C-alpha positions as CSV (number, residue, x, y, z in Angstrom):
1,M,-29.9,-28.1,6.2
2,R,-31.8,-26.1,3.7
3,F,-30.7,-22.9,2.1
4,K,-33.0,-20.1,1.1
5,R,-32.4,-18.9,-2.4
6,A,-31.9,-15.2,-2.7
7,D,-34.3,-13.3,-4.9
8,M,-32.1,-11.5,-7.4
9,S,-34.8,-10.4,-9.7
10,E,-34.9,-6.9,-11.1
11,E,-37.9,-6.2,-8.9
12,T,-35.8,-6.8,-5.7
13,T,-32.4,-5.4,-6.7
14,G,-33.5,-2.6,-9.0
15,K,-30.8,-3.8,-11.4
16,S,-30.7,-5.9,-14.5
17,W,-28.5,-9.0,-14.8
18,Q,-26.2,-7.0,-17.0
19,E,-25.9,-4.2,-14.5
20,L,-25.2,-6.8,-11.7
21,K,-22.6,-8.5,-13.9
22,Q,-20.8,-5.1,-14.5
23,Q,-20.9,-4.3,-10.8
24,I,-19.3,-7.7,-9.9
25,Q,-16.6,-7.2,-12.6
26,Q,-15.8,-3.7,-11.3
27,E,-15.5,-5.1,-7.7
28,I,-13.2,-7.8,-8.8
29,S,-11.1,-5.3,-10.7
30,T,-10.9,-3.0,-7.7
31,A,-9.9,-5.9,-5.4
32,S,-7.2,-7.0,-8.0
33,E,-5.8,-3.4,-8.1
34,R,-5.7,-3.3,-4.3
35,E,-3.8,-6.6,-4.2
36,K,-1.2,-5.1,-6.6
37,K,-0.5,-2.3,-4.1
38,R,0.0,-4.6,-1.1
39,L,3.4,-4.3,0.7
40,T,4.8,-7.4,2.3
41,I,7.8,-7.5,4.7
42,T,9.2,-11.0,5.3
43,Y,11.7,-11.0,8.2
44,C,13.7,-13.4,10.4
45,G,12.1,-13.4,13.8
46,G,14.8,-15.4,15.4
47,C,17.4,-13.0,14.2
48,G,15.8,-10.0,16.0
49,Y,14.6,-8.3,12.8
50,E,11.1,-7.7,14.0
51,P,11.7,-4.1,15.2
52,R,13.2,-3.2,11.8
53,A,10.2,-4.7,10.0
54,E,7.7,-2.9,12.3
55,A,9.5,0.4,11.9
56,L,9.6,0.1,8.1
57,A,5.9,-0.8,8.1
58,F,5.1,2.3,10.2
59,E,7.2,4.5,7.9
60,V,5.5,3.2,4.7
61,G,2.1,3.6,6.3
62,R,2.8,7.2,7.4
63,E,4.3,8.2,4.0
64,F,2.0,6.4,1.6
65,G,-1.0,5.2,3.6
66,I,-0.2,1.6,2.6
67,A,-0.6,-1.1,5.3
68,A,2.2,-3.7,5.3
69,D,1.7,-7.3,6.0
70,L,4.5,-8.7,8.2
71,Y,5.6,-12.3,7.9
72,R,7.9,-13.8,10.5
73,T,10.2,-16.5,9.2
74,T,13.8,-17.8,9.7
75,G,17.0,-17.9,7.7
76,G,18.2,-14.3,8.0
77,L,15.5,-12.9,5.7
78,F,14.5,-9.3,5.3
79,E,12.6,-9.1,2.0
80,V,10.3,-6.3,0.9
81,D,7.7,-7.0,-1.8
82,F,5.3,-4.6,-3.4
83,G,2.5,-6.5,-5.2
84,E,4.4,-9.0,-7.3
85,S,7.7,-7.1,-7.3
86,R,10.6,-7.5,-4.9
87,I,11.8,-4.0,-4.1
88,F,14.4,-5.0,-1.5
89,S,16.3,-8.2,-0.6
90,K,18.7,-8.6,2.2
91,L,19.6,-12.1,0.8
92,V,20.6,-10.6,-2.6
93,L,22.3,-7.4,-1.3
94,G,23.8,-8.8,2.0
95,R,22.6,-5.8,4.0
96,F,19.6,-4.0,5.4
97,P,17.9,-1.2,3.5
98,E,19.5,2.2,3.9
99,E,17.6,5.1,5.3
100,G,14.8,6.0,2.8
101,E,15.8,3.3,0.3
102,V,12.5,1.4,0.4
103,L,10.5,4.6,0.4
104,E,12.4,5.7,-2.7
105,A,11.7,2.4,-4.4
106,L,8.0,2.7,-3.5
107,R,7.9,6.3,-4.7
108,A,9.3,5.2,-8.1
109,R,6.7,2.3,-8.4
110,L,3.8,4.6,-7.4
111,G,5.0,7.5,-9.7
112,K,5.1,10.0,-6.8
């Protein structure tokens, strides 16, 4: 199988190599910032926690416009992570989040 080499010269792109490099660095930076603002809800599917996880994901989406990734697992988990920070842990606290607790934690992280 042969691959055709893309012509990335200034004549075809209208940009210098330096401009292309800056554009790529900006796109990587933007993707990295987006990843830091990712909400993840890990819940125990066998425990029947899915409706709680879905309701929380909906509430966060409505309030902040942030889509949540839902991960079904086992072991009684109901953990909420925002970027690299855990903002709620059922395993640590021994309970589910109270009404508005996760939203308040997100509000604090987002500075809103």
